[in-house]
C-alpha positions, 0 to 999 in steps of 0.5 A: 857282620852279625845276623842281628845287624844284617836284619836291622840293615834290611829293615832300614832298606825296606822302610826307605824303599816303601817310604819312597813309594808311598810317602808318609802314609795317612790313616785310611779311616775317615774321622773327625775326633778321637772318639770317632776314630775308636768306633771306626777302628772297631768297625774295621775288624774283618772289614775293609777301610773303604766299607767302614768309610761308607758306613760311618757318615750315617752312623756319626750323623745320627750319633755324633758323640759318645753320650749319643752312642751310649743312649742309642738302641743297640738294634739301631746301631746294628742296622747302621753298621750291618754291612761291616760284618759281625755287626751284633758284636760290634754294635754291642762293643761300641755301645758298651765303649760309649757307656764306659767313656761317658761314665768314667772318662767324660765321654772322651777316649783316654790317652793311655795305652793300658787303659785303652786295652781294657775298654770293650772292643779295643785290643792291642791293635786298636789301641796302637792305631788310636795312640798313633793317629789320635795322640801322635804316639806309638807305644807299639806297632800295629800288627794286622794280617798284612803286617804279619804276612809281609814281616814273615816274608821279609824274614823279620819273624817266624811267628803267627802270633800278633803279639810276638810279631809286634815285639820282634818288629819293635826290636828291629825297627827304631821307635821313630818308625813304629807309626808309619811302618804298619801303614807302609806294609799294609799299603804294600800288601794291598798294592803289590805283595798280595797274599795269593798272587804277589807281584814280585816282578813289580815289587820295589823290594824284589832285590832285597826280599828273601822270599821274592820269586824269580822273574818268569 
């Protein structure tokens, strides 16, 4: 059996085990439109999903769509999103995004990955989330700190570069799994495989994870 075959077999076992634990994962961000999702994902950078979900109701109540956000004073946006951190840069990106969508896309988020990544505040990670959650497509795999860290622990990558990690995971996992995989790894990282204190003895992957710590 080749090393590549072993890795892919491990990948199938990992996905099956996490799916059994968490089921089909739902997006943890609250939104009612693709445009709201784009804003929420921008706000989620260096911020918890829980905090974003506390902030967005007031934001979307005052500025319900892209034309409203495009016309909003950036100072008002800063006040509304202050608690998400990096609020000045996020407010600037949200307003710039809204202005471009209104001007070039009839106020709607385009259903095209390459176009998305050219918009303010939207990189590969954000574009992958939007494509998966809003359009039901997964052109790639969303890679955040949890995904990158756990992928390394499982031996799927040695890289710290998100683009490299994404490419390597795409080579290991079947495309049909690309949408659910990152959410399963994120939930696993929050509940069990915690960065500074992993609960290996409680982990559903403890028998197959090459980095599992022996029981004390």
